[in-house]
ZADO-1210 file (C-alpha; in nm, 4 decimals, padded with zeros to 6 digits):
<atoms>
<atom x="-01.5556" y="07.3089" z="23.5843" code="MET" pos="1"/>
<atom x="-01.5962" y="07.6649" z="23.4624" code="SER" pos="2"/>
<atom x="-01.9213" y="07.8209" z="23.3467" code="PHE" pos="3"/>
<atom x="-02.0400" y="08.1553" z="23.2182" code="LEU" pos="4"/>
<atom x="-02.3729" y="08.3362" z="23.2005" code="PHE" pos="5"/>
<atom x="-02.3801" y="08.4790" z="22.8501" code="LEU" pos="6"/>
<atom x="-02.4829" y="08.8357" z="22.7951" code="LEU" pos="7"/>
<atom x="-02.7353" y="08.7316" z="22.5304" code="SER" pos="8"/>
<atom x="-03.0581" y="08.5805" z="22.6522" code="SER" pos="9"/>
<atom x="-03.3232" y="08.3413" z="22.5262" code="HIS" pos="10"/>
<atom x="-03.6981" y="08.3431" z="22.5646" code="ALA" pos="11"/>
<atom x="-03.6762" y="08.0482" z="22.8062" code="HIS" pos="12"/>
<atom x="-03.4224" y="08.2167" z="23.0387" code="GLY" pos="13"/>
<atom x="-03.0610" y="08.3247" z="23.0618" code="GLN" pos="14"/>
<atom x="-02.8128" y="08.1370" z="22.8433" code="ALA" pos="15"/>
<atom x="-02.5420" y="07.9355" z="23.0206" code="VAL" pos="16"/>
<atom x="-02.2133" y="07.8030" z="22.8819" code="ALA" pos="17"/>
<atom x="-01.9818" y="07.5654" z="23.0676" code="ARG" pos="18"/>
<atom x="-01.6839" y="07.3383" z="23.0167" code="LEU" pos="19"/>
<atom x="-01.6873" y="06.9889" z="23.1611" code="SER" pos="20"/>
<atom x="-01.3186" y="07.0419" z="23.2451" code="ALA" pos="21"/>
<atom x="-01.1284" y="07.3705" z="23.2214" code="ASP" pos="22"/>
<atom x="-00.7882" y="07.2026" z="23.2570" code="THR" pos="23"/>
<atom x="-00.6858" y="06.9134" z="23.0339" code="ILE" pos="24"/>
<atom x="-00.3690" y="06.7384" z="22.9233" code="LEU" pos="25"/>
<atom x="-00.2359" y="06.7912" z="22.5755" code="LEU" pos="26"/>
<atom x="-00.4599" y="06.6020" z="22.3320" code="GLY" pos="27"/>
<atom x="-00.7316" y="06.5266" z="22.5871" code="ASP" pos="28"/>
<atom x="-01.0914" y="06.6362" z="22.5335" code="GLN" pos="29"/>
<atom x="-01.3457" y="06.8473" z="22.7141" code="THR" pos="30"/>
<atom x="-01.7126" y="06.9175" z="22.6420" code="THR" pos="31"/>
<atom x="-01.8538" y="07.2653" z="22.5933" code="LEU" pos="32"/>
<atom x="-02.2272" y="07.2855" z="22.6684" code="SER" pos="33"/>
<atom x="-02.4331" y="07.5916" z="22.5774" code="ILE" pos="34"/>
<atom x="-02.7898" y="07.6007" z="22.7066" code="GLN" pos="35"/>
<atom x="-03.0822" y="07.8205" z="22.6047" code="ARG" pos="36"/>
<atom x="-02.8730" y="08.0477" z="22.3807" code="ALA" pos="37"/>
<atom x="-03.0250" y="08.2698" z="22.1163" code="HIS" pos="38"/>
<atom x="-02.7614" y="08.1544" z="21.8656" code="THR" pos="39"/>
<atom x="-02.5089" y="07.8706" z="21.8887" code="TYR" pos="40"/>
<atom x="-02.1502" y="07.8796" z="21.7540" code="PRO" pos="41"/>
<atom x="-02.0442" y="07.6309" z="21.4858" code="SER" pos="42"/>
<atom x="-01.7365" y="07.4084" z="21.4984" code="THR" pos="43"/>
<atom x="-01.5547" y="07.6480" z="21.2640" code="ASP" pos="44"/>
<atom x="-01.6242" y="07.9411" z="21.4938" code="GLN" pos="45"/>
<atom x="-01.4970" y="07.7507" z="21.7976" code="LEU" pos="46"/>
<atom x="-01.1830" y="07.6172" z="21.6235" code="SER" pos="47"/>
<atom x="-00.9503" y="07.9102" z="21.7023" code="GLN" pos="48"/>
<atom x="-00.6935" y="08.0286" z="21.9560" code="ASN" pos="49"/>
<atom x="-00.5271" y="07.6838" z="21.9596" code="GLY" pos="50"/>
<atom x="-00.8554" y="07.5025" z="22.0208" code="ILE" pos="51"/>
<atom x="-01.0034" y="07.2403" z="21.7834" code="VAL" pos="52"/>
<atom x="-01.3764" y="07.1625" z="21.7819" code="ALA" pos="53"/>
<atom x="-01.4140" y="06.7957" z="21.6919" code="LEU" pos="54"/>
<atom x="-01.7902" y="06.7339" z="21.6771" code="CYS" pos="55"/>
<atom x="-02.1258" y="06.8732" z="21.7861" code="GLN" pos="56"/>
<atom x="-02.4676" y="06.7452" z="21.8840" code="GLU" pos="57"/>
<atom x="-02.7851" y="06.9129" z="22.0064" code="PHE" pos="58"/>
<atom x="-03.0155" y="06.8011" z="22.2863" code="ASP" pos="59"/>
<atom x="-03.3547" y="06.9392" z="22.1811" code="THR" pos="60"/>
<atom x="-03.5213" y="06.8394" z="22.5096" code="ALA" pos="61"/>
<atom x="-03.2783" y="07.0528" z="22.7125" code="LYS" pos="62"/>
<atom x="-03.2112" y="07.3166" z="22.4411" code="HIS" pos="63"/>
<atom x="-02.8416" y="07.2412" z="22.4839" code="THR" pos="64"/>
<atom x="-02.5596" y="07.2277" z="22.2300" code="GLN" pos="65"/>
<atom x="-02.2713" y="06.9916" z="22.3142" code="LEU" pos="66"/>
<atom x="-01.9323" y="07.0424" z="22.1456" code="THR" pos="67"/>
<atom x="-01.6255" y="06.8229" z="22.1969" code="THR" pos="68"/>
<atom x="-01.3070" y="07.0332" z="22.2170" code="LEU" pos="69"/>
<atom x="-00.9384" y="06.9460" z="22.2267" code="THR" pos="70"/>
<atom x="-00.6035" y="07.1216" z="22.1889" code="SER" pos="71"/>
<atom x="-00.2539" y="07.0204" z="22.0864" code="PHE" pos="72"/>
<atom x="-00.0895" y="07.3408" z="22.2034" code="GLU" pos="73"/>
<atom x="00.0010" y="07.3729" z="22.5728" code="PRO" pos="74"/>
<atom x="-00.0909" y="07.6946" z="22.7522" code="GLY" pos="75"/>
<atom x="-00.3925" y="07.9013" z="22.8376" code="VAL" pos="76"/>
<atom x="-00.6543" y="07.9317" z="22.5650" code="HIS" pos="77"/>
<atom x="-00.9860" y="08.1109" z="22.5446" code="TYR" pos="78"/>
<atom x="-01.2995" y="07.9602" z="22.3965" code="VAL" pos="79"/>
<atom x="-01.4583" y="08.2560" z="22.2177" code="LYS" pos="80"/>
<atom x="-01.8371" y="08.2434" z="22.2464" code="LEU" pos="81"/>
<atom x="-01.9188" y="08.6003" z="22.1456" code="SER" pos="82"/>
<atom x="-01.7285" y="08.9298" z="22.1117" code="PRO" pos="83"/>
<atom x="-01.7699" y="08.9826" z="22.4862" code="ASP" pos="84"/>
<atom x="-01.7872" y="08.6276" z="22.6233" code="ASP" pos="85"/>
<atom x="-01.5232" y="08.3538" z="22.6462" code="SER" pos="86"/>
<atom x="-01.4223" y="08.0609" z="22.8636" code="LEU" pos="87"/>
<atom x="-01.0672" y="07.9851" z="22.9737" code="GLN" pos="88"/>
<atom x="-00.9170" y="07.6465" z="22.8933" code="LEU" pos="89"/>
<atom x="-00.5785" y="07.5462" z="23.0297" code="THR" pos="90"/>
<atom x="-00.3861" y="07.2809" z="22.8365" code="VAL" pos="91"/>
<atom x="-00.1029" y="07.1113" z="23.0255" code="LEU" pos="92"/>
<atom x="00.2016" y="06.9786" z="22.8453" code="ASP" pos="93"/>
<atom x="00.3014" y="06.6134" z="22.8797" code="VAL" pos="94"/>
<atom x="00.6625" y="06.5678" z="22.9870" code="ASP" pos="95"/>
<atom x="00.8350" y="06.2566" z="22.8547" code="VAL" pos="96"/>
<atom x="01.1825" y="06.1766" z="22.9846" code="ASP" pos="97"/>
<atom x="01.3419" y="06.0100" z="22.6851" code="THR" pos="98"/>
<atom x="01.6804" y="05.9795" z="22.8592" code="THR" pos="99"/>
<atom x="01.5546" y="05.7394" z="23.1234" code="SER" pos="100"/>
<atom x="01.3233" y="05.5466" z="22.8946" code="ALA" pos="101"/>
<atom x="01.4342" y="05.1889" z="22.8265" code="GLU" pos="102"/>
<atom x="01.4797" y="05.1124" z="22.4585" code="ILE" pos="103"/>
<atom x="01.3812" y="04.7585" z="22.3795" code="ARG" pos="104"/>
<atom x="01.4378" y="04.5477" z="22.0720" code="ASP" pos="105"/>
<atom x="01.1479" y="04.4251" z="21.8573" code="ILE" pos="106"/>
<atom x="00.9826" y="04.1304" z="22.0267" code="ALA" pos="107"/>
<atom x="01.0074" y="03.7999" z="21.8399" code="PRO" pos="108"/>
<atom x="00.7021" y="03.6457" z="21.6792" code="ILE" pos="109"/>
<atom x="00.5125" y="03.4473" z="21.9366" code="GLU" pos="110"/>
<atom x="00.4048" y="03.1013" z="21.8295" code="LYS" pos="111"/>
<atom x="00.0444" y="03.0216" z="21.9208" code="VAL" pos="112"/>
<atom x="-00.0352" y="02.6519" z="21.9681" code="PRO" pos="113"/>
<atom x="-00.2898" y="02.4929" z="21.7329" code="TYR" pos="114"/>
<atom x="-00.6409" y="02.4502" z="21.8671" code="THR" pos="115"/>
<atom x="-00.8368" y="02.1259" z="21.8480" code="PHE" pos="116"/>
<atom x="-01.0681" y="02.2616" z="21.5747" code="TRP" pos="117"/>
<atom x="-00.7750" y="02.3762" z="21.3576" code="GLU" pos="118"/>
<atom x="-00.6339" y="02.0238" z="21.3651" code="ILE" pos="119"/>
<atom x="-00.9715" y="01.8484" z="21.3348" code="PHE" pos="120"/>
<atom x="-01.0824" y="02.0400" z="21.0227" code="ARG" pos="121"/>
<atom x="-00.7687" y="01.9288" z="20.8373" code="TRP" pos="122"/>
<atom x="-00.8513" y="01.5700" z="20.9343" code="ILE" pos="123"/>
<atom x="-01.2045" y="01.6178" z="20.7999" code="LEU" pos="124"/>
<atom x="-01.0666" y="01.7617" z="20.4761" code="LEU" pos="125"/>
<atom x="-00.8381" y="01.4616" z="20.4315" code="GLY" pos="126"/>
<atom x="-01.1225" y="01.2173" z="20.4941" code="LEU" pos="127"/>
<atom x="-01.3432" y="01.4013" z="20.2435" code="ALA" pos="128"/>
<atom x="-01.0724" y="01.3811" z="19.9757" code="ILE" pos="129"/>
<atom x="-01.0284" y="01.0084" z="20.0401" code="ILE" pos="130"/>
<atom x="-01.4071" y="00.9540" z="20.0212" code="ALA" pos="131"/>
<atom x="-01.4301" y="01.1411" z="19.6901" code="LEU" pos="132"/>
<atom x="-01.1392" y="00.9427" z="19.5492" code="ALA" pos="133"/>
<atom x="-01.3019" y="00.6126" z="19.6498" code="LEU" pos="134"/>
<atom x="-01.6381" y="00.7222" z="19.5053" code="ALA" pos="135"/>
<atom x="-01.4716" y="00.8207" z="19.1785" code="GLY" pos="136"/>
<atom x="-01.2885" y="00.4876" z="19.1602" code="TRP" pos="137"/>
<atom x="-01.6106" y="00.2955" z="19.2320" code="TRP" pos="138"/>
<atom x="-01.8034" y="00.4902" z="18.9674" code="PHE" pos="139"/>
<atom x="-01.5260" y="00.4298" z="18.7113" code="TRP" pos="140"/>
<atom x="-01.5389" y="00.0533" z="18.7785" code="LYS" pos="141"/>
<atom x="-01.9170" y="00.0518" z="18.7313" code="LYS" pos="142"/>
<atom x="-01.8858" y="00.2507" z="18.4110" code="TRP" pos="143"/>
<atom x="-01.6252" y="00.0152" z="18.2715" code="LYS" pos="144"/>
<atom x="-01.8477" y="-00.2814" z="18.3460" code="SER" pos="145"/>
<atom x="-02.1440" y="-00.1160" z="18.1686" code="GLY" pos="146"/>
<atom x="-02.3660" y="-00.1059" z="18.4768" code="LYS" pos="147"/>
<atom x="-02.4023" y="00.2722" z="18.4790" code="VAL" pos="148"/>
<atom x="-02.6204" y="00.2684" z="18.1698" code="SER" pos="149"/>
<atom x="-02.8519" y="00.0218" z="18.3471" code="ASP" pos="150"/>
<atom x="-02.9310" y="00.2885" z="18.6091" code="TRP" pos="151"/>
<atom x="-03.0552" y="00.5316" z="18.3451" code="PHE" pos="152"/>
<atom x="-03.2440" y="00.2638" z="18.1579" code="SER" pos="153"/>
<atom x="-03.4601" y="00.2078" z="18.4676" code="ASN" pos="154"/>
<atom x="-03.5806" y="00.5682" z="18.4712" code="ILE" pos="155"/>
<atom x="-03.9510" y="00.5638" z="18.3772" code="PRO" pos="156"/>
<atom x="-04.0296" y="00.7264" z="18.0428" code="VAL" pos="157"/>
<atom x="-04.3579" y="00.9055" z="17.9891" code="ASP" pos="158"/>
<atom x="-04.5053" y="00.7231" z="17.6898" code="THR" pos="159"/>
<atom x="-04.8358" y="00.9083" z="17.6969" code="ARG" pos="160"/>
<atom x="-04.9354" y="01.1179" z="17.3984" code="THR" pos="161"/>
<atom x="-04.9670" y="01.4973" z="17.4350" code="PRO" pos="162"/>
<atom x="-05.3445" y="01.4504" z="17.4359" code="GLU" pos="163"/>
<atom x="-05.3303" y="01.2010" z="17.7216" code="GLU" pos="164"/>
<atom x="-05.0963" y="01.4189" z="17.9257" code="ARG" pos="165"/>
<atom x="-05.3178" y="01.7250" z="17.8783" code="ALA" pos="166"/>
<atom x="-05.6394" y="01.5390" z="17.9626" code="LEU" pos="167"/>
<atom x="-05.4805" y="01.3866" z="18.2727" code="ASP" pos="168"/>
<atom x="-05.3681" y="01.7317" z="18.3930" code="ARG" pos="169"/>
<atom x="-05.7128" y="01.8791" z="18.3294" code="LEU" pos="170"/>
<atom x="-05.8826" y="01.5965" z="18.5181" code="GLU" pos="171"/>
<atom x="-05.6421" y="01.6430" z="18.8084" code="GLU" pos="172"/>
<atom x="-05.7195" y="02.0151" z="18.8084" code="LEU" pos="173"/>
<atom x="-06.0926" y="01.9433" z="18.8083" code="ARG" pos="174"/>
<atom x="-06.0645" y="01.7102" z="19.1084" code="GLN" pos="175"/>
<atom x="-05.8663" y="01.9629" z="19.3124" code="ARG" pos="176"/>
<atom x="-06.1715" y="02.1980" z="19.3105" code="GLN" pos="177"/>
<atom x="-05.9611" y="02.5121" z="19.3251" code="MET" pos="178"/>
<atom x="-06.2197" y="02.7663" z="19.2189" code="TRP" pos="179"/>
<atom x="-06.4661" y="02.6214" z="19.4690" code="GLN" pos="180"/>
<atom x="-06.2038" y="02.6935" z="19.7399" code="ALA" pos="181"/>
<atom x="-06.1668" y="03.0558" z="19.6271" code="GLY" pos="182"/>
<atom x="-05.8471" y="03.0051" z="19.4232" code="LYS" pos="183"/>
<atom x="-06.0068" y="03.1367" z="19.1036" code="VAL" pos="184"/>
<atom x="-05.6936" y="03.2975" z="18.9566" code="LYS" pos="185"/>
<atom x="-05.4776" y="02.9902" z="19.0225" code="ASP" pos="186"/>
<atom x="-05.7436" y="02.7659" z="18.8682" code="TYR" pos="187"/>
<atom x="-05.7634" y="02.9556" z="18.5379" code="HIS" pos="188"/>
<atom x="-05.3867" y="03.0060" z="18.5260" code="THR" pos="189"/>
<atom x="-05.3226" y="02.6310" z="18.5496" code="GLU" pos="190"/>
<atom x="-05.5997" y="02.5591" z="18.3001" code="LEU" pos="191"/>
<atom x="-05.4604" y="02.7937" z="18.0346" code="THR" pos="192"/>
<atom x="-05.1041" y="02.6761" z="18.1042" code="ASP" pos="193"/>
<atom x="-05.2154" y="02.3190" z="18.0365" code="THR" pos="194"/>
<atom x="-05.3749" y="02.4229" z="17.7078" code="VAL" pos="195"/>
<atom x="-05.0654" y="02.6205" z="17.6029" code="ARG" pos="196"/>
<atom x="-04.8336" y="02.3293" z="17.6810" code="ILE" pos="197"/>
<atom x="-05.0556" y="02.0963" z="17.4802" code="PHE" pos="198"/>
<atom x="-05.0544" y="02.3352" z="17.1803" code="ILE" pos="199"/>
<atom x="-04.6743" y="02.3528" z="17.1984" code="GLU" pos="200"/>
<atom x="-04.6347" y="01.9742" z="17.2162" code="GLU" pos="201"/>
<atom x="-04.8957" y="01.9015" z="16.9490" code="ALA" pos="202"/>
<atom x="-04.8202" y="02.1721" z="16.6893" code="THR" pos="203"/>
<atom x="-04.4740" y="02.3074" z="16.7771" code="GLY" pos="204"/>
<atom x="-04.6132" y="02.6601" z="16.8299" code="ILE" pos="205"/>
<atom x="-04.4450" y="02.8227" z="17.1333" code="HIS" pos="206"/>
<atom x="-04.7730" y="02.9100" z="17.2998" code="ALA" pos="207"/>
<atom x="-04.6201" y="02.9237" z="17.6494" code="THR" pos="208"/>
<atom x="-04.4252" y="03.2339" z="17.5440" code="GLU" pos="209"/>
<atom x="-04.7153" y="03.4137" z="17.3738" code="MET" pos="210"/>
<atom x="-05.0130" y="03.6218" z="17.4785" code="THR" pos="211"/>
<atom x="-05.3650" y="03.4951" z="17.4221" code="SER" pos="212"/>
<atom x="-05.4128" y="03.6891" z="17.0964" code="ASP" pos="213"/>
<atom x="-05.0675" y="03.5884" z="16.9707" code="GLU" pos="214"/>
<atom x="-05.1461" y="03.2231" z="17.0368" code="THR" pos="215"/>
<atom x="-05.4734" y="03.2345" z="16.8429" code="VAL" pos="216"/>
<atom x="-05.3053" y="03.4175" z="16.5547" code="GLU" pos="217"/>
<atom x="-05.0157" y="03.1694" z="16.5470" code="ALA" pos="218"/>
<atom x="-05.2619" y="02.8828" z="16.5425" code="MET" pos="219"/>
<atom x="-05.4474" y="03.0400" z="16.2494" code="ALA" pos="220"/>
<atom x="-05.1243" y="03.0821" z="16.0512" code="ASN" pos="221"/>
<atom x="-04.9578" y="02.7571" z="16.1590" code="GLY" pos="222"/>
<atom x="-04.8339" y="02.4748" z="15.9373" code="ASP" pos="223"/>
<atom x="-05.0859" y="02.2283" z="16.0748" code="TRP" pos="224"/>
<atom x="-05.3857" y="02.1617" z="15.8504" code="LYS" pos="225"/>
<atom x="-05.7497" y="02.2221" z="15.9352" code="ALA" pos="226"/>
<atom x="-06.0642" y="02.2917" z="15.7434" code="GLU" pos="227"/>
<atom x="-06.2228" y="02.6314" z="15.7948" code="SER" pos="228"/>
<atom x="-06.5179" y="02.4864" z="15.9853" code="ALA" pos="229"/>
<atom x="-06.2884" y="02.2835" z="16.2107" code="GLU" pos="230"/>
<atom x="-06.0674" y="02.5834" z="16.2786" code="TRP" pos="231"/>
<atom x="-06.3732" y="02.7993" z="16.3507" code="LYS" pos="232"/>
<atom x="-06.4788" y="02.5560" z="16.6242" code="THR" pos="233"/>
<atom x="-06.1277" y="02.5337" z="16.7701" code="LEU" pos="234"/>
<atom x="-06.0710" y="02.9099" z="16.7690" code="SER" pos="235"/>
<atom x="-06.4091" y="02.9693" z="16.9377" code="ASP" pos="236"/>
<atom x="-06.3197" y="02.7268" z="17.2122" code="ARG" pos="237"/>
<atom x="-05.9738" y="02.8799" z="17.2545" code="LEU" pos="238"/>
<atom x="-06.1105" y="03.2330" z="17.2799" code="ARG" pos="239"/>
<atom x="-06.3623" y="03.1313" z="17.5463" code="ILE" pos="240"/>
<atom x="-06.0838" y="02.9749" z="17.7557" code="ILE" pos="241"/>
<atom x="-05.8398" y="03.2649" z="17.7157" code="PHE" pos="242"/>
<atom x="-06.0969" y="03.5452" z="17.7510" code="THR" pos="243"/>
<atom x="-06.2340" y="03.4090" z="18.0787" code="THR" pos="244"/>
<atom x="-05.8841" y="03.3553" z="18.2172" code="ALA" pos="245"/>
<atom x="-05.7598" y="03.7012" z="18.1119" code="ASP" pos="246"/>
<atom x="-06.0593" y="03.8695" z="18.2751" code="LEU" pos="247"/>
<atom x="-05.9822" y="03.6849" z="18.5985" code="VAL" pos="248"/>
<atom x="-05.6074" y="03.7486" z="18.5927" code="LYS" pos="249"/>
<atom x="-05.5968" y="04.1081" z="18.4696" code="PHE" pos="250"/>
<atom x="-05.9421" y="04.2569" z="18.5368" code="ALA" pos="251"/>
<atom x="-06.0009" y="04.0694" z="18.8663" code="LYS" pos="252"/>
<atom x="-06.3313" y="03.9431" z="18.7332" code="SER" pos="253"/>
<atom x="-06.5381" y="03.6890" z="18.9282" code="GLU" pos="254"/>
<atom x="-06.6897" y="03.4395" z="18.6799" code="PRO" pos="255"/>
<atom x="-07.0108" y="03.2593" z="18.7627" code="LEU" pos="256"/>
<atom x="-06.9882" y="02.8897" z="18.8623" code="PRO" pos="257"/>
<atom x="-07.1059" y="02.7702" z="18.5239" code="HIS" pos="258"/>
<atom x="-06.8332" y="02.9785" z="18.3528" code="GLU" pos="259"/>
<atom x="-06.5617" y="02.7897" z="18.5428" code="HIS" pos="260"/>
<atom x="-06.7088" y="02.4583" z="18.4310" code="ASP" pos="261"/>
<atom x="-06.7522" y="02.5884" z="18.0753" code="ARG" pos="262"/>
<atom x="-06.3796" y="02.6774" z="18.0544" code="SER" pos="263"/>
<atom x="-06.2910" y="02.3254" z="18.1671" code="MET" pos="264"/>
<atom x="-06.5303" y="02.1639" z="17.9187" code="SER" pos="265"/>
<atom x="-06.4036" y="02.3817" z="17.6326" code="GLU" pos="266"/>
<atom x="-06.0440" y="02.2936" z="17.7220" code="ALA" pos="267"/>
<atom x="-06.1173" y="01.9202" z="17.7184" code="VAL" pos="268"/>
<atom x="-06.2971" y="01.9410" z="17.3829" code="GLN" pos="269"/>
<atom x="-06.0250" y="02.1618" z="17.2375" code="PHE" pos="270"/>
<atom x="-05.7559" y="01.9084" z="17.3301" code="VAL" pos="271"/>
<atom x="-05.9514" y="01.6163" z="17.1831" code="LYS" pos="272"/>
<atom x="-06.0468" y="01.7919" z="16.8579" code="GLU" pos="273"/>
<atom x="-05.7024" y="01.9401" z="16.7921" code="LEU" pos="274"/>
<atom x="-05.5343" y="01.6066" z="16.8559" code="TRP" pos="275"/>
<atom x="-05.7590" y="01.4384" z="16.5961" code="LEU" pos="276"/>
<atom x="-05.6252" y="01.6858" z="16.3408" code="LEU" pos="277"/>
<atom x="-05.2533" y="01.6745" z="16.4243" code="VAL" pos="278"/>
<atom x="-05.1836" y="01.3288" z="16.5663" code="LYS" pos="279"/>
<atom x="-04.9407" y="01.1226" z="16.3603" code="PRO" pos="280"/>
<atom x="-05.0835" y="00.8425" z="16.1534" code="ALA" pos="281"/>
<atom x="-05.0590" y="00.5017" z="16.3150" code="GLU" pos="282"/>
<atom x="-04.8576" y="00.2447" z="16.1230" code="PRO" pos="283"/>
<atom x="-05.0725" y="-00.0091" z="15.9375" code="SER" pos="284"/>
<atom x="-05.0854" y="-00.3521" z="16.0970" code="THR" pos="285"/>
<atom x="-05.2260" y="-00.5263" z="15.7894" code="GLU" pos="286"/>
<atom x="-04.9888" y="-00.7673" z="15.6218" code="THR" pos="287"/>
<atom x="-04.9782" y="-00.7608" z="15.2482" code="LYS" pos="288"/>
<atom x="-05.0499" y="-01.0962" z="15.0879" code="ALA" pos="289"/>
<atom x="-04.7699" y="-01.2252" z="14.8689" code="PRO" pos="290"/>
<atom x="-04.8305" y="-01.1955" z="14.5001" code="GLU" pos="291"/>
<atom x="-04.9184" y="-01.5207" z="14.3212" code="THR" pos="292"/>
<atom x="-04.8411" y="-01.5935" z="13.9657" code="LYS" pos="293"/>
<atom x="-05.0820" y="-01.7937" z="13.7573" code="GLU" pos="294"/>
<atom x="-04.9300" y="-02.0924" z="13.5966" code="VAL" pos="295"/>
<atom x="-05.1028" y="-02.2053" z="13.2823" code="LYS" pos="296"/>
<atom x="-05.1155" y="-02.5595" z="13.1997" code="ASP" pos="297"/>
<atom x="-04.8936" y="-02.6347" z="12.9143" code="ALA" pos="298"/>
</atoms>
């Protein structure tokens, strides 16, 4: 290892530069460390005189710059650190006797035996294909015999009216006591969602995709029929529900206990009153008496 005390100095003491190895083989690497220098050379400055600086890093704790050097030219080279300072690096050539080297042909491809997993996964794939084929055949036989439709006919169908579905959801929400448990935002979100879904099912207005004001406006301009007094009551109820919920969701308001119950009561009344206006007419069950013709005595 060679080292050099540089002529320049640093506030913390005299600068020192050293090579981890001052003699290397062609293409090998050595590390240049410079400690406590006033200025440090860059890789471009060190890449000269047959020497190539590959990379650098700096150890701030030791105030030391580390540079990896190599050379592809045999001979004696000098690592220039400053106009007056340099380190000697000797690069030895590598002698290769090509005359005595044995020239061999390209080795044949070596066959590697199959492992257990490589064989087993193909067996699994074959079994899976057979299982799918059998399942497809079984399903086709059931379909031909008409038994597949029986499966779907057994699926329960919700025969409740939109009013019944909405009231059931509101009652379920009431029993869960969400706002009493501190879930105020979730409570009002579910309540307004239930009302919006009911409006969409009952009137065809896409309330689930609208804001509160857009829903009220769409209801006012909808095709469904309502007297002005009836609509005034419905719109008042709807605004109470939406206003309370919007204050909770967007203004982080904390309604009083009676305001939570009022929103629920208004929602229940809104569902009942709107359904009375829009529900389809029930078919008449009265049977019409056959017409009789009077026969006059001749």
